[in-house]
LOVEXPA-671736 format. One record per residue: residue in three letters; x, y, z of N, C-alpha, C in turn. Coordinates in steps of 0.1 Angstrom, whole numbers, plus 2048, in hexadecimal, padded with zeros to 3 digits. Atoms other than C-alpha are relative to their C-alpha. Last residue first. Example, Ala and Ser with C-alpha at 12.3 -4.5 7.8 and 13.67 -1.06 7.14 Angstrom:
% LOVEXPA-671736
ser7F77F58008897F58477F880B808;ala8097F480087B7D384E80980C800;
//
This chain:
% LOVEXPA-671736
unk7F17FF7FF86518584F8098087F4;unk7FA80980884018F84C8117FE805;unk7F67FC80682A1A48658077F37F6;unk7FF7F18028081A186F80A8047FA;unk8097FC80580317D8737FE80D7F9;unk80280B80982316F87E7F58057F5;unk7F580080682E18D8957FD7F67F2;unk8037F58068091928A480C7FF7F3;unk8107FD80980616E8AC8018097F8;unk7FD80880B82A16D8BA7F47FE7F7;unk7F57FA80982518A8CF8037F77F3;unk8067F680880717A8DD8068087F8;unk80780780981915A8E57FB80C7F8;unk7F77FF8068331718FA7F87FA7F0;unk7FD7F380881818490A80A7FB7F5;unk80B7F880880616391680880A7F9;unk80380780A82815491F7F58057F8;unk7F77FC8068321739377FE7F27F2;unk8027F38038121719478088037F5;unk81180080880E14C94D80080D7F9;unk7FC80B80A83314F95B7F57FE7F5;unk7F57F980882816C9718077F97F5;unk80A7F780A80815797E80B80A7F8;unk80880380A82013C9847F48077F9;unk7F580680B83914F9967FA7F97F8;unk7FA7F480881F1609AC8077FA7F7;unk80B7FF80B80613F9B680C80F7F7;unk81180680381212C9D47FA8047F3;unk80180C80183A12F9D37F37FC7FF;unk7F980780B83C1519CB7FE7F27FC;unk80A7FE80882015B9E58097FC7F3;unk80E80C8008361489FE7F78037F4;unk7F880D80585715E9F27F37F2801;unk7FF80080F84117D9F78057F47FB;unk80C7FD804839176A1A8017FE7EF;unk80280B80085B16CA227F47FE7FB;unk7F58097FA86818FA187FA7F17FD;unk8068087F384B1A5A118077F2804;unk8007F77F38521AF9EC7FD7FA80D;unk80B7FD7FA8591969D280380980E;unk8018057F38791949C07F5807805;unk8067F57F387A19099C8007FD80B;unk7F98027F388F18697C7F980580B;unk8077F97F987D17E9598067FE812;unk7F88037F589217493C7F980880E;unk8037F87F587A1749218077F980B;unk8038077F48871639017FE80C809;unk8017F37F487D16A8DD8037F880D;unk8048097F588C14D8C67FE811809;unk7FA7FE7F888A15C8A17FB7FA80C;unk8037FC7FA88215187D807805810;unk80D80080288513C8627FA80680A;unk80480580D8AB13386B7EF803802;unk8008108038AE14388C7FE7FD7F4;unk80780280E8B31668988057F17FE;unk7F68088098B51698BD7FB7FA7F3;unk80780680F89E1828CC80E7F97FA;unk7F78028098A618B8F37FA7F97F4;unk80780780F88F19A90C80D8017F5;unk7F780080E8A01A092D7F57F97F7;unk80880580D8851AA94A80A7FF7F8;unk7F97FF8098941B596D7FE7F57F4;unk7FF80680A8801B898B8068047F5;unk7FB7FD80D87C1C69AC8007F67F5;unk7F47FB7FA86C1C79CD8088057F7;unk7F68097FC84D1BF9B980B807808;unk80580C7F482D1D39BB80C7F8803;unk80C80A8028381F19AA8017F7808;unk80A8017F485620D9A27F27F67FB;unk7FB7F87F587420C98E7F780380D;unk8097F57F98711EC981806809803;unk7FF8017F288D1DF9687F1807806;unk8077F47F588B1DF9427FD7FD80F;unk8018037F18A71CE92C7F6808805;unk8017F67F68A81CC9067F97FB80D;unk8077FE7F18B41B48EF80080D804;unk7FA8067F68C31AC8CC7F97FE80B;unk8108067FB8B01BF8B58057F8808;unk80C8038098BD1DF8BF8067F27F3;unk7F980280F8D21DB8D97F87FB7FB;unk80A8048108BF1E98F980C8007F6;unk7F78048078C91F091E7F77F87F3;unk7F57FF7FC8B820093C80B7FC7F5;unk7FA80780989220392D80F805806;unk7F87F680787F21194D8067F57F6;unk7F480580A86120295980980C7FB;unk7F77FB80884720F97180D7F97FE;unk7F280880382B1F997E80880A7FB;unk7F87FA80680820398980D7FC802;unk7F37FD8007EE1ED9958078077F9;unk7FA7F680A7C81E599680D804805;unk7FA7F57FA7C41C49AD80580A7F5;unk8087F97FB7B21A69A180080E804;unk8028087F27D018F9A07F480B806;unk7F980E8007DE1A99847FC7FB810;unk8098097F67C91C59788067F6800;unk80880D8027E01E09667F87F980A;unk8098037F97F12029627F87F27FB;unk80B8078038112049527F580180D;unk8078047F382A2209597F27FA7FC;unk80F80280584422293D7FA7FC80E;unk8088067F38662309417F57FE7F9;unk80F7FA80487F2389207FA7F780E;unk8047F37F78A42359287F1801801;unk7FA8027F18AA21C90B80080E804;unk7F37FF80488D21F8F180A7FF80D;unk7F97FD7F48692168F48107FF7FB;unk7F48077FB8562178D580780280D;unk7F68048058312238CF80E7FA808;unk80380680F81A2308E880D7FE7F9;unk80F80580281A23990C7F87FC7F2;unk80380480F83D2419137F27F8800;unk7F680480883D2509377FE7FF7EE;unk7F77F57FF81C24E94580D7FA7FA;unk8087F47FC7FA23894380B80F802;unk7F77F97FA80221C9307FD80D803;unk7FC7F88057EA202930808809802;unk7F67F77FC7E21E193C7FF80C7F4;unk8067F58057BD1D293B80C80B801;unk8027FA7F57C81B294A8038117FE;unk8078087F77BC19E92E80480680F;unk8107FA7FE7C61B99167F87FB808;unk8018027F37ED1AF91A7EE804803;unk7FB80E7FA7F71A98F97FE80180C;unk8078078057E41CA8EB8027F1804;unk80E8037F97F21DC9057F77FA7FC;unk80280A7F38151CF8FC7F4803808;unk80280E80180F1D88D88007F980F;unk80C8058098091FC8DD7FB7F6803;unk80B8017F48251FE8F27F27FF7FD;unk8087F97FE8401F08DD7F4803808;unk7FF7F37FA85C1E18E87F980C7FD;unk8008017F48521BE8E080580E808;unk80E7FE7FA8441C78BD8027FE80F;unk80A7F47FF8671D58B27F27FD808;unk7FB7F57F687B1B98C17F680B802;unk8008047ED86619E8B180580C809;unk8108017FC8651B188E7FF7FC80F;unk8037F280188B1B788F7F2801806;unk7FD7FB7F48921948987FE80E805;unk7F37FA800881188879802806810;unk7FF7F480485F17487B80F804804;unk7FD80280F85315087D8038117FE;unk8097F980B8571528A38057FF7F3;unk7F87FF80D8661398BD7F78057F6;unk80B80180785F1428E18058027F1;unk7F980180D87513A8FF7F18007F6;unk80880880D86B1419218058047EF;unk7FB7FD80D8821499427F67F87F5;unk80880580C8741519618067FE7F0;unk7FB7F980E88A15A97E7F87F47F6;unk80280880B87D1599A28088057F4;unk8027F980E8901689BC7FD7F47F5;
//
């Protein structure tokens, strides 16, 4: 079960970072390289506790759908989404926002289990964990850019 943890310092308030991270339209903008779009559930605006969203995207050359649900939320400090349906066996993604002097540390804590037992673990080792790490880091850096360039602390 890989666990990916990424920290990104952002020169913006925790409130700004929190709201950007749970905004479906911003998610679509920050994942445009995978053509990710919301196709069911909350398809625009802010996600709240209990909300579902179904994302359609192209990952590793394959068009996929994944439905996630926000199971926990403490504005503006954290929220947790879990996979309800999709390509993984399971995942839990905790987003935390730690206020610091002159900004916020955004932390992604992504814990997933691949499908297909031993074959899934081999895929993790060969490419999937690196792919997911790059995806999460890229999204965090895109959120940082939006927060720092379009918003003020």
